[in-house]
C-alpha positions as CSV (number, residue, x, y, z in Angstrom):
1,M,98.9,80.0,73.6
2,S,101.9,79.0,75.9
3,I,102.3,75.5,77.4
4,I,101.7,76.8,80.9
5,N,98.5,78.6,79.8
6,E,97.2,75.4,78.2
7,F,98.1,73.5,81.3
8,L,96.4,75.9,83.4
9,N,93.1,75.9,81.3
10,Y,93.2,71.9,81.1
11,I,93.4,71.8,85.1
12,N,90.7,74.2,85.5
13,T,88.3,72.3,83.3
14,S,89.4,68.8,84.2
15,L,89.7,69.1,87.9
16,N,86.9,71.7,88.2
17,Q,89.2,73.5,90.6
18,D,90.5,77.1,90.7
19,C,94.0,77.0,89.3
20,K,96.1,80.2,89.1
21,L,99.5,81.1,88.1
22,R,101.8,82.6,90.9
23,N,104.4,85.3,90.3
24,D,107.1,82.7,90.7
25,G,105.8,80.7,87.9
26,I,104.3,77.9,89.9
27,L,100.7,76.8,89.4
28,E,98.6,76.8,92.6
29,I,95.5,74.7,93.0
30,Q,93.3,75.1,96.2
31,L,91.8,71.4,96.8
32,T,89.4,70.2,99.5
33,N,90.2,67.5,101.9
34,K,87.8,65.1,100.1
35,S,89.0,65.8,96.5
36,L,92.8,65.6,97.4
37,Y,93.4,61.9,96.6
38,D,91.5,61.8,93.3
39,N,93.0,65.1,92.1
40,I,96.6,64.1,92.9
41,L,96.0,60.7,91.2
42,L,94.7,62.5,88.1
43,L,97.6,65.0,88.1
44,R,100.0,62.0,88.0
45,D,98.2,59.8,85.6
46,D,96.7,62.1,83.0
47,H,98.7,62.4,79.9
48,K,98.0,66.1,79.7
49,T,99.6,66.8,83.1
50,R,102.2,64.1,83.9
51,C,103.0,65.2,87.3
52,K,105.2,62.2,88.1
53,I,107.3,63.6,91.0
54,L,106.2,64.7,94.5
55,T,109.0,66.8,95.9
56,D,107.6,67.9,99.2
57,V,104.6,67.7,101.5
58,F,104.6,70.3,104.3
59,A,102.1,72.3,106.4
60,V,101.9,75.8,107.7
61,D,100.2,76.8,111.1
62,Y,97.9,79.8,111.1
63,P,96.4,79.8,114.6
64,D,94.2,82.9,113.9
65,R,92.4,81.3,110.8
66,D,89.3,79.3,111.0
67,L,91.0,76.6,109.0
68,R,94.1,76.6,111.1
69,F,96.3,74.4,108.9
70,E,97.4,74.7,105.2
71,L,98.8,71.6,103.9
72,L,100.9,71.9,100.7
73,Y,101.8,69.3,98.2
74,M,104.6,70.3,95.6
75,L,104.5,68.2,92.2
76,I,106.6,68.5,89.2
77,S,105.8,67.7,85.7
78,I,109.2,66.9,84.1
79,Y,107.5,66.4,80.6
80,Y,106.0,69.9,80.6
81,N,108.7,71.5,82.9
82,I,105.9,72.8,85.2
83,R,105.6,72.9,89.0
84,I,102.3,72.7,90.9
85,C,101.4,73.6,94.5
86,C,98.3,71.8,95.6
87,K,96.9,73.4,98.8
88,V,94.5,71.9,101.4
89,S,93.0,74.0,104.2
90,L,92.2,72.0,107.6
91,N,90.8,72.5,111.0
92,K,92.6,71.2,114.0
93,G,91.7,67.5,114.2
94,D,90.7,66.9,110.5
95,H,92.2,63.8,109.0
96,V,93.6,63.7,105.5
97,P,93.8,60.8,103.0
98,S,97.3,59.6,102.6
99,I,98.8,59.7,99.2
100,T,101.3,57.0,99.7
101,Q,99.5,54.8,97.4
102,I,100.0,57.5,94.6
103,F,103.7,58.6,95.5
104,S,105.7,56.3,97.8
105,T,107.8,59.4,98.7
106,A,104.9,60.7,100.5
107,E,105.5,58.2,103.3
108,W,108.2,60.1,105.1
109,F,106.8,63.6,104.3
110,E,103.5,62.6,105.8
111,R,105.2,61.2,108.8
112,E,107.1,64.4,109.3
113,V,103.9,66.6,109.1
114,F,102.3,64.3,111.5
115,D,105.2,64.6,113.9
116,M,105.6,68.4,113.6
117,Y,101.9,69.3,113.3
118,G,99.8,66.5,114.5
119,I,97.9,66.2,111.2
120,I,96.7,62.5,110.9
121,F,96.8,60.9,107.5
122,D,94.3,58.1,107.1
123,N,95.6,54.8,105.5
124,H,99.1,55.7,105.9
125,P,101.1,52.5,106.2
126,D,103.5,53.6,109.1
127,L,102.2,56.9,110.8
128,R,104.6,57.3,113.7
129,R,107.0,60.1,114.7
130,I,110.1,60.4,112.6
131,L,112.0,63.4,114.0
132,T,111.2,63.7,117.7
133,D,111.7,61.2,120.5
134,Y,109.2,58.3,121.1
135,G,108.0,59.7,124.4
136,F,107.8,63.3,123.1
137,H,104.5,65.1,123.9
138,G,103.1,67.7,121.7
139,H,103.9,68.9,118.2
140,P,106.8,71.4,118.1
141,M,105.8,73.4,115.0
142,L,102.6,74.5,116.4
143,K,102.7,78.2,117.1
144,D,101.3,77.8,120.5
145,F,104.0,75.1,121.5
146,P,106.4,76.5,124.0
147,L,109.8,77.5,122.7
148,S,111.7,75.5,125.2
149,G,109.3,72.5,125.1
150,Y,107.8,70.7,128.1
151,T,110.5,68.4,129.1
152,E,114.3,68.5,129.2
153,V,116.2,65.3,127.9
154,K,119.6,64.8,129.2
155,Y,122.1,62.1,129.8
156,D,122.9,61.3,133.4
157,V,126.3,60.1,133.9
158,A,125.7,58.7,137.4
159,T,122.9,56.4,136.4
160,Q,124.3,56.1,132.7
161,S,120.8,56.6,131.2
162,V,118.7,59.2,129.6
163,I,116.4,61.1,132.1
164,Y,113.4,63.5,131.4
165,Q,112.7,66.3,133.8
166,P,110.5,69.5,133.6
167,V,112.0,72.5,132.0
168,N,113.4,74.9,134.5
169,L,114.4,78.3,133.2
170,S,114.4,80.2,136.4
171,Q,116.5,83.3,136.7
172,D,117.2,85.8,139.5
173,F,113.9,87.5,140.3
174,R,112.1,85.6,137.4
175,N,110.3,82.3,137.0
176,F,108.7,81.1,133.8
177,D,105.2,79.4,133.7
178,F,105.0,77.3,130.6
179,L,101.3,76.4,131.1
180,S,100.1,79.9,130.5
181,P,101.6,80.9,127.2
182,W,102.2,84.6,126.7
183,K,99.7,86.2,124.4
184,G,100.6,89.1,122.2
185,Q,98.4,92.2,121.9
186,K,96.3,92.4,118.7
């Protein structure tokens, strides 16, 4: 039996989760919000998994699904040369346990997911925006966020300060209303 199959069987039995091998050679585990912290901890500390590196945490927005968000944690076991993708499906407004106590690298990844998608990580040591401006409203990676945003930020030479003003994209014979987003036909 190959190492990857042994690894797969061990995860299926020890985590009691459905683990499968993707076509690209990455193991994929679907976790629940409540089991996330304990399972990530087990994957890191168990001598038969040894997933010591967290390479990324990111989210995907699926507005048409019942569980709108999919949160993905990418782990590597250098010892076994195996990559694992842990997925968690969430509703809008669901909180997720922070894994910064397990992997310190998760701190900035979780801040980015919070900033871009609005997903809140409980017990995060410093959950604040990391990529957008402090006064920014909304979360720009959401599929229903307007492409041009809600406000325009620019530097005013006369006042020598940064000013915020509503986005105005009027063209001859056209005016854009950002409060009623366009909906495509299904």
